[in-house]
matplotlib code that plots the C-alpha trace (Angstrom):
import matplotlib.pyplot as plt

x = [63.3, 66.3, 64.3, 62.0, 64.6, 65.3, 64.3, 63.4, 59.8, 57.6, 53.9, 51.7, 49.3, 46.0, 46.1, 43.2, 44.9, 48.1, 46.4, 44.6, 47.8, 49.7, 46.9, 46.7, 50.5, 50.3, 47.4, 49.0, 52.3, 50.6, 48.5, 51.3, 54.4, 53.3, 52.0, 55.1, 57.4, 55.6, 54.8, 56.0, 59.2, 61.4, 63.8, 66.4, 66.2, 65.3, 63.4, 59.9, 57.1, 54.3, 51.1, 48.5, 45.6, 42.2, 40.9, 41.9, 40.0, 42.6, 45.4, 43.3, 42.4, 46.1, 46.9, 43.8, 45.5, 47.8, 45.4, 47.8, 50.4, 47.8, 46.6, 50.1, 51.0, 47.9, 48.4, 52.1, 51.6, 48.8, 50.9, 53.9, 51.8, 50.0, 53.3, 55.0, 52.1, 52.6, 56.2, 56.1, 59.9, 59.6, 56.6, 58.6, 61.4, 59.0, 57.4, 60.8, 61.8, 58.6, 59.0, 62.5, 61.2, 58.4, 60.9, 63.0, 60.0, 58.5, 61.6, 63.5, 67.1, 69.8, 71.7, 68.6, 67.9, 70.6, 69.4, 65.7, 65.4, 68.2, 70.0, 73.7, 75.8, 75.4, 71.7, 70.8, 73.0, 71.2, 67.7, 68.3, 69.6, 66.8, 64.2, 65.8, 65.2, 61.9, 63.4, 66.7, 65.0, 64.2, 67.7, 70.5, 72.9, 76.6, 76.7, 73.1, 70.2, 68.6, 69.1, 65.9, 67.4, 70.5, 68.4, 66.5, 69.8, 71.7, 68.9, 67.6, 69.9, 69.6, 66.7, 65.1, 66.3, 63.2, 64.4, 61.6, 61.4, 63.8, 62.0, 64.4, 64.5, 64.3, 60.5, 61.0, 62.3, 59.5, 58.0, 58.2, 55.1, 56.9, 59.9, 57.9, 55.9, 59.1, 60.6, 57.4, 56.1, 58.4, 61.6, 60.0, 58.2, 61.4, 63.3, 60.7, 60.7, 64.4, 64.9, 62.8, 64.3, 67.8, 66.7, 65.2, 68.3, 70.6, 72.2, 70.9, 70.4, 67.5, 65.0, 64.1, 67.8, 68.2, 64.9, 66.1, 69.6, 68.0, 65.8, 67.9, 71.6, 71.9, 75.1, 74.0, 75.9, 72.8, 71.7, 75.3, 75.7, 72.5, 73.6, 77.0, 75.1, 73.0, 76.1, 77.9, 74.8, 74.1, 77.7, 78.1, 74.8, 76.0, 79.6, 79.4, 82.9, 84.6, 86.2, 83.0, 83.8, 86.4, 83.5, 84.0, 86.6, 88.4, 88.6, 89.9, 92.6, 93.7, 94.1, 96.0, 98.4, 98.9, 99.7, 101.9, 99.5, 99.7, 96.6, 95.5, 97.2, 95.2, 95.8, 96.3, 95.8, 93.5, 91.5, 88.4, 88.1, 85.6, 84.6, 82.6, 80.9, 82.3, 78.9, 76.3, 75.2, 72.8, 74.6, 74.2, 77.1, 79.1, 80.5, 82.2, 84.2, 85.8, 88.8, 88.3, 91.7, 90.4, 87.0, 85.1, 83.7, 85.4, 88.5, 90.5, 92.8, 94.8, 93.6, 95.5, 96.6, 96.8, 100.3, 101.5, 100.8, 97.2, 96.9, 97.9, 94.8, 92.4, 91.0, 92.9, 90.5, 89.6, 89.3, 91.4, 90.7, 90.9, 90.9, 88.3, 89.8, 87.3, 88.8, 87.2, 88.1, 86.9, 88.1, 84.6, 83.7, 85.6, 83.6, 80.4, 81.4, 82.8, 85.7, 86.9, 87.7, 91.3, 91.7, 92.9, 94.4, 92.2, 92.2, 91.2, 87.8, 87.6, 89.4, 88.0, 89.7, 87.3, 88.4, 87.0, 85.1, 86.0, 85.2, 83.9, 84.7, 85.0, 85.4, 81.9, 81.3, 83.3, 83.5, 84.4, 87.4, 87.8, 91.3, 90.8, 94.1, 95.1, 97.1, 99.5, 99.0, 98.5, 96.7, 93.2, 90.2, 86.9, 84.7, 81.1, 78.9, 76.1, 75.1, 71.5, 71.0, 71.6, 69.5, 66.6, 63.4, 63.3, 67.1, 66.3, 64.5, 66.3, 68.8, 69.2, 67.1, 70.1, 73.6, 76.1, 79.2, 82.3, 80.4, 82.8, 86.4, 87.3, 87.1, 84.0, 85.7, 89.0, 88.3, 91.4, 91.0, 91.7, 91.6, 95.1, 96.6, 98.7, 97.8, 101.1, 100.8, 97.5, 98.9, 100.7, 97.4, 95.7, 98.4, 98.2, 94.5, 94.8, 97.4, 95.3, 92.3, 94.2, 95.7, 92.8, 89.5, 89.8, 86.3, 84.7, 83.8, 84.0, 85.8, 85.9, 89.1, 89.6, 93.3, 94.8, 97.8, 99.7, 103.0, 106.0, 107.5, 110.9, 110.7, 110.5, 108.4, 106.1, 103.1, 102.7, 99.7, 97.5, 94.3, 91.4, 88.8, 87.2, 83.6, 82.2, 78.9, 80.6, 79.8, 81.9, 81.5, 80.7, 84.2, 85.2, 84.5, 86.2, 82.8, 84.0, 85.7, 82.8, 80.2, 82.2, 82.6, 78.8, 77.8, 80.0, 79.0, 75.2, 75.4, 76.9, 74.6, 71.5, 72.8, 73.4, 69.8, 68.3, 70.5, 68.8, 72.2]
y = [312.4, 310.6, 309.8, 307.6, 304.9, 305.1, 302.3, 304.7, 305.0, 307.7, 308.5, 306.2, 307.6, 305.9, 303.2, 304.8, 308.2, 306.6, 304.7, 307.9, 309.9, 307.3, 306.9, 310.6, 310.8, 308.1, 309.7, 313.1, 311.7, 310.0, 313.1, 315.6, 313.7, 311.6, 314.4, 316.6, 313.6, 312.4, 315.5, 318.6, 320.5, 321.7, 319.4, 322.1, 323.5, 320.1, 321.5, 320.2, 322.7, 321.4, 320.7, 319.4, 317.3, 318.9, 315.9, 312.5, 311.2, 312.8, 310.8, 307.6, 308.0, 308.4, 305.2, 303.4, 303.1, 300.6, 298.6, 295.8, 298.3, 300.2, 297.1, 296.0, 299.5, 299.6, 296.2, 296.8, 300.3, 299.2, 296.2, 298.5, 301.1, 298.6, 296.9, 300.2, 301.3, 298.2, 299.4, 303.2, 303.7, 302.4, 304.6, 307.6, 306.6, 306.0, 309.4, 311.0, 309.3, 310.4, 313.9, 314.1, 313.0, 315.6, 318.3, 317.7, 317.1, 320.4, 322.3, 322.3, 323.4, 320.7, 323.1, 323.4, 319.7, 319.1, 321.7, 321.5, 317.7, 316.8, 314.8, 313.9, 314.7, 311.1, 310.9, 314.1, 313.0, 309.7, 311.0, 314.0, 311.7, 309.2, 311.9, 313.0, 309.6, 310.5, 313.7, 311.9, 309.1, 311.3, 313.0, 312.0, 309.4, 309.3, 305.6, 305.0, 307.1, 308.1, 307.2, 305.1, 303.0, 302.6, 301.4, 298.9, 297.5, 297.2, 296.0, 293.3, 290.6, 291.9, 290.6, 291.3, 288.4, 286.6, 283.0, 282.0, 283.6, 286.3, 289.1, 291.5, 294.9, 296.5, 296.4, 299.4, 301.4, 300.6, 304.1, 307.1, 305.7, 302.5, 304.5, 306.7, 303.9, 301.9, 304.8, 305.5, 302.0, 299.2, 300.4, 300.9, 297.5, 295.7, 297.5, 296.5, 292.8, 292.8, 294.4, 291.8, 288.9, 290.0, 290.5, 287.0, 285.4, 287.1, 289.5, 292.7, 293.7, 296.0, 295.7, 299.4, 300.5, 298.3, 299.8, 303.3, 302.6, 301.1, 304.1, 307.0, 306.0, 302.7, 300.5, 297.6, 297.2, 297.6, 301.0, 302.2, 301.1, 302.9, 306.0, 306.0, 305.6, 308.6, 310.7, 309.7, 310.5, 313.8, 315.0, 314.0, 315.8, 319.0, 319.2, 317.5, 316.3, 314.1, 312.1, 310.0, 308.8, 306.5, 304.2, 303.0, 300.2, 301.0, 304.7, 303.7, 301.5, 304.2, 306.8, 304.4, 303.7, 307.4, 308.1, 305.0, 303.4, 299.6, 298.3, 295.0, 294.5, 294.5, 292.3, 294.0, 290.8, 289.2, 291.9, 289.7, 286.7, 283.9, 281.6, 278.4, 275.9, 272.4, 270.7, 273.3, 273.6, 275.4, 278.7, 278.6, 278.9, 281.2, 284.5, 287.0, 289.6, 292.5, 294.0, 297.4, 298.4, 297.9, 299.6, 297.0, 297.1, 294.1, 294.4, 291.2, 290.2, 287.2, 285.6, 286.9, 284.6, 284.9, 285.1, 282.2, 284.0, 284.5, 281.0, 279.6, 281.2, 279.8, 276.5, 274.9, 276.1, 279.5, 282.5, 285.7, 287.1, 290.9, 293.4, 296.2, 299.5, 302.3, 305.8, 309.2, 312.6, 316.1, 317.3, 317.8, 320.5, 323.1, 322.2, 322.5, 326.1, 325.6, 328.0, 327.9, 324.1, 323.3, 320.3, 317.5, 314.1, 311.0, 308.7, 305.1, 304.6, 300.7, 297.7, 294.2, 291.1, 288.9, 285.3, 283.4, 280.1, 276.7, 276.4, 280.0, 281.9, 285.3, 286.5, 287.8, 284.4, 284.8, 285.5, 289.1, 289.3, 292.6, 294.2, 296.4, 298.3, 298.3, 301.5, 300.1, 296.3, 293.4, 291.3, 290.0, 290.2, 288.4, 287.7, 288.1, 287.1, 288.7, 285.6, 285.7, 289.1, 287.6, 284.4, 285.1, 283.2, 279.9, 280.0, 282.1, 279.1, 278.3, 281.1, 283.5, 286.7, 288.6, 287.9, 289.6, 291.4, 289.4, 286.2, 284.0, 283.2, 280.2, 279.8, 277.6, 275.4, 274.7, 275.3, 277.5, 280.2, 283.4, 285.8, 286.9, 285.6, 288.1, 289.3, 290.6, 293.9, 295.0, 298.3, 299.0, 298.4, 301.1, 303.6, 302.8, 303.4, 306.7, 307.9, 306.7, 308.6, 311.8, 311.4, 310.0, 311.2, 313.9, 315.1, 311.8, 311.6, 307.9, 305.2, 301.4, 300.0, 296.3, 295.3, 292.0, 290.4, 288.8, 286.9, 289.2, 289.5, 289.9, 286.7, 288.4, 287.2, 290.3, 290.4, 292.7, 294.9, 295.5, 297.7, 296.0, 298.7, 301.5, 301.5, 305.0, 303.8, 301.5, 299.5, 298.7, 294.9, 294.9, 296.0, 298.3, 302.0, 305.2, 306.6, 310.1, 310.7, 309.1, 311.2, 314.4, 313.7, 313.0, 316.0, 318.5, 317.2, 317.1, 320.6, 321.9, 319.8, 321.2, 324.8, 323.8, 322.5, 325.6, 327.9, 326.5, 326.2]
z = [124.4, 125.7, 128.9, 126.8, 126.8, 130.5, 132.8, 135.7, 136.9, 135.5, 135.7, 133.6, 131.0, 130.6, 127.9, 126.0, 125.8, 124.7, 121.9, 120.7, 120.8, 118.8, 116.3, 115.8, 115.3, 112.6, 110.7, 110.9, 109.6, 106.6, 105.8, 106.1, 105.1, 102.2, 99.8, 99.9, 99.7, 96.5, 94.7, 96.4, 95.9, 93.1, 91.3, 91.2, 94.7, 96.2, 99.2, 99.4, 99.6, 101.7, 99.8, 102.2, 100.8, 100.7, 102.7, 103.9, 100.9, 98.6, 100.1, 100.1, 96.5, 95.6, 97.4, 96.1, 92.7, 94.5, 96.7, 97.6, 98.7, 100.7, 102.5, 103.3, 104.6, 106.7, 108.3, 108.9, 110.2, 112.6, 113.8, 114.4, 116.2, 118.4, 119.4, 120.1, 122.3, 124.4, 125.0, 125.8, 125.3, 121.8, 121.1, 122.1, 119.8, 116.9, 117.3, 117.5, 114.2, 112.5, 113.9, 112.3, 108.9, 109.2, 110.1, 106.9, 104.6, 105.6, 104.8, 108.2, 108.0, 108.4, 110.7, 113.0, 113.3, 116.0, 118.6, 117.7, 117.7, 120.0, 117.4, 117.2, 114.1, 112.9, 113.6, 111.8, 108.8, 108.6, 109.0, 106.6, 103.9, 104.5, 104.2, 101.0, 99.2, 97.5, 96.0, 95.2, 93.3, 90.3, 90.2, 87.8, 89.2, 88.4, 87.2, 86.1, 84.8, 88.1, 91.8, 91.6, 88.8, 90.8, 93.8, 91.6, 90.2, 93.4, 95.7, 93.5, 95.0, 98.6, 100.7, 104.1, 106.3, 107.6, 108.0, 105.7, 102.3, 101.0, 99.2, 97.2, 98.8, 95.3, 95.9, 98.1, 95.1, 92.6, 93.1, 95.3, 97.1, 97.9, 99.1, 101.4, 102.9, 103.4, 105.4, 107.4, 108.0, 106.8, 108.5, 111.9, 111.7, 110.7, 113.5, 116.0, 115.1, 114.8, 118.2, 120.0, 118.0, 119.0, 122.6, 122.8, 121.2, 123.7, 121.1, 122.9, 126.5, 125.7, 122.8, 123.2, 122.8, 119.7, 118.2, 118.9, 117.4, 114.2, 113.6, 114.8, 114.6, 112.7, 113.0, 110.8, 107.5, 105.3, 106.5, 106.6, 102.9, 101.9, 103.8, 102.0, 98.7, 99.4, 100.4, 97.1, 95.0, 96.5, 96.5, 92.8, 92.0, 93.8, 92.6, 89.2, 90.0, 87.3, 90.1, 90.2, 86.7, 88.3, 89.3, 85.7, 86.0, 82.8, 83.6, 87.1, 85.6, 83.1, 85.8, 88.1, 85.3, 84.6, 88.2, 88.8, 91.3, 91.3, 89.6, 88.1, 84.6, 81.4, 78.4, 75.1, 73.2, 72.0, 70.2, 70.6, 72.9, 72.1, 75.0, 74.3, 76.5, 75.9, 75.5, 74.6, 70.9, 68.7, 69.1, 72.8, 75.4, 73.2, 74.6, 72.4, 74.4, 72.5, 74.3, 75.7, 74.4, 70.9, 71.2, 73.1, 76.6, 78.2, 80.3, 79.7, 82.5, 83.7, 86.8, 89.9, 92.7, 96.4, 97.9, 100.0, 103.3, 102.3, 101.0, 104.4, 105.9, 103.3, 102.1, 99.1, 96.4, 97.6, 95.2, 95.2, 98.6, 98.8, 101.6, 101.6, 102.7, 103.2, 103.1, 103.7, 102.3, 102.9, 99.5, 98.1, 100.7, 98.7, 95.6, 97.8, 98.6, 102.1, 101.7, 105.3, 105.3, 104.4, 102.1, 104.3, 103.4, 103.1, 106.1, 106.7, 108.4, 108.3, 106.9, 106.4, 104.8, 102.8, 103.3, 100.4, 100.7, 99.3, 95.6, 95.2, 92.1, 93.8, 97.4, 97.4, 98.9, 102.1, 105.7, 106.5, 108.8, 110.7, 110.7, 113.8, 113.9, 110.3, 110.4, 112.9, 112.9, 110.4, 113.0, 112.2, 114.5, 114.6, 111.6, 110.4, 107.6, 105.6, 103.6, 105.0, 103.4, 99.9, 100.3, 97.8, 97.8, 99.7, 100.2, 103.3, 104.9, 108.1, 107.9, 110.8, 110.9, 112.4, 113.6, 115.8, 114.4, 115.2, 115.9, 113.9, 114.9, 112.6, 108.8, 108.2, 105.6, 107.4, 111.1, 111.3, 114.0, 112.1, 115.1, 116.0, 112.8, 110.7, 107.2, 105.9, 104.1, 105.6, 107.1, 103.8, 101.9, 104.0, 103.2, 99.5, 99.5, 101.3, 98.8, 95.9, 97.2, 97.4, 93.9, 92.0, 93.6, 96.3, 95.4, 96.5, 100.2, 100.6, 98.6, 99.2, 97.7, 96.9, 97.4, 96.3, 98.1, 95.2, 95.1, 94.9, 91.3, 92.8, 94.8, 98.2, 101.1, 101.4, 99.1, 96.1, 96.7, 93.7, 93.5, 91.7, 91.8, 93.8, 94.9, 95.5, 97.0, 99.4, 102.5, 105.6, 105.5, 109.2, 110.2, 113.1, 112.1, 113.2, 114.2, 115.2, 111.9, 110.0, 111.7, 111.2, 107.5, 107.0, 109.0, 107.2, 103.8, 104.4, 105.9, 102.7, 100.5, 102.3, 101.7, 98.0, 97.6, 99.0, 96.8, 93.6, 91.9]

ax = plt.figure().add_subplot(projection="3d")
ax.plot(x, y, z, "-o")
ax.set_aspect("equal")
plt.show()
């Protein structure tokens, strides 16, 4: 199938035959893939048993309960199919993508996907986990009730960038029908439009290569984040490791204190904090926060400040600007029954410094500055933004549909060129996070650590590094990734998870 993306000449099929072939592929995919994804399979074994509909009418009647969804799927699917037929390399990629989903939905072994489908380690990990979403949606989640509930919660403020109107992507998680149609139709349609948009705006040399990458081996921050979420959820489900309890910020702080890992300090007093708005009345604008140390659920902390070196890189009223260090560990493999794998130390996969914006309350409003050689250097690289992914509703109007990683060099509020500047303590922060991963949560495959660079308590020039929290369903914030290590980690874990699902344990 790799030849489908080649620019070399090859015999032309008749346009009529091509249309019928593609149309048959779409109908076959919907008839075969949708029923097992929605209803087939055991919740314990997790491997879908194929239950073909008695007739196409059975499938249509199931979808007819959601007529708007059916109409949207039909239009989007037809548009995607028509456009892909006009570009044969894209059609080949689309059929290869659908074939991989079909392979996993009909019980294909993860171990066989590489040789049978010609997939790399990373591609088969991505496609296997994507095909697992309909099953995973009903499974317990380590921080919420189910994986579906977690999707609804965390996708409600993330939108599909259109440059017009931002629709929250949580709509894709409203039901298993929504999820399956999103995988089969929405994702290819978005990949097709996005590929041509990037081609026309000079961000890609080949629309077909971009389309293939988006479907088979994505590198965009959103799909990487969702892939990491699926890995965390499935590993937690399989191992039942208590390490995942450290997603709870209070449990995390307690464990850091027990193991002498520098963590943000917690206030013992007051027992209860009452905060009132200066002007609101009638019982409004009052917030009563009971301290977690005294049986409440609120962690009360003093506001931390950036050290002088960090302040010099930021506007005057910038928030605490932290560095995200993403570390990977193979420690969970032993819990997954892989006896032959020696427990290795955690290692850094990516590092990004979030340079906060003027007047922002947190560094979620930032530009994301890559730290490309964090283990050996404190030098900053180029920057990116994902603001267009969070512009809900009409806030999306006029915003870009897509941007290029590393397209920003200067801070937008100061004009200061950050590329080549030094972030003191960046390499030490990576080492701190690797040590914390090994000590606190070796059974978690991926962890995203937020590290603050605070003024030294001893009066020194180097910053004091403090951990704020660990995110176990983490994203890379568009930083440079150690792709070889990342692909190996994903592949080894999903191979073991597939064996666990088939064992019925």
